[in-house]
N, C-alpha and C positions, 0 to 999 in steps of 0.2 A: 438325554437332557435338553429339557425345554430353552436354559436361557446359555448354552454353548458358539451359537455358532453364531458370531461376533460382527462377521462383514452381512449377516441379515438384517441385526439390530441398527446397523448403523445406516443401512438402509430406507430401516424402514422409522430410523428417527425414537428407538426406542430403547437405544445405547447410555444415554442417562436417567430408565428411569427403574429402579431399584421394587422385583414383585415380588410376590411368596415364590416365582419359583428359585426364582438366582437364590432365594437364603434358605428355606424347607423342602428345595426339590420340588416333584406333581406328587401330592396326597394322595393320589392313589395308588403309590410305592412305600408306602409305609410300612415298618418292621412291627409284628402285631407285638403285646406286652403278651410273653407266659406271664405261668402261676412264677413267682417267685418263692414262695420257700420252699416248691415242692423241687424245680431246680438248684436249686446247694444241695439238699440233700441226698440230689446225683454226682454232685461235682465231689460230695465225703465220701460217698461208695467211693467211687470211683480213683480218689487220694488214696480210700483205701486196700485195696487192692493193689492198686500199682506200692506200695509198701508189705505184702504179705507178699509179691511175686520181687523186690529187694533181699524180702530174710530166708525167701526157698532156697536164690541160689545164690546167701553166703552160708549159709550150713553144705553144697552144694561142692561150689570153692574146699572151706573145710578140710569132710569129707574128701575130695579131690588133693590134699596136698601132704596127708597122714600114708610115710611112704613101708613095707612091708618087708625084712629081710629077716633070713629064716623063724617066723613066725611070730619077729621080735619088729616093733616098729624101731624102722630110722632115722634119726636126727642131719 
């Protein structure tokens, strides 16, 4: 980070100036914007997969809860 060395800025006399690096950091380290439409579809698909997994777990739990005694379900 270019503006993080306060002592050096004071010695050089740059402590009272505000530059591009102080606000937005280095322009070479910017984020690249992806395709927003495709990114939202990926998020929706992940949420659907999580819901399906939760439903499967619930179904498995229901099967495990039923107990059988002499061929009849016990309560």
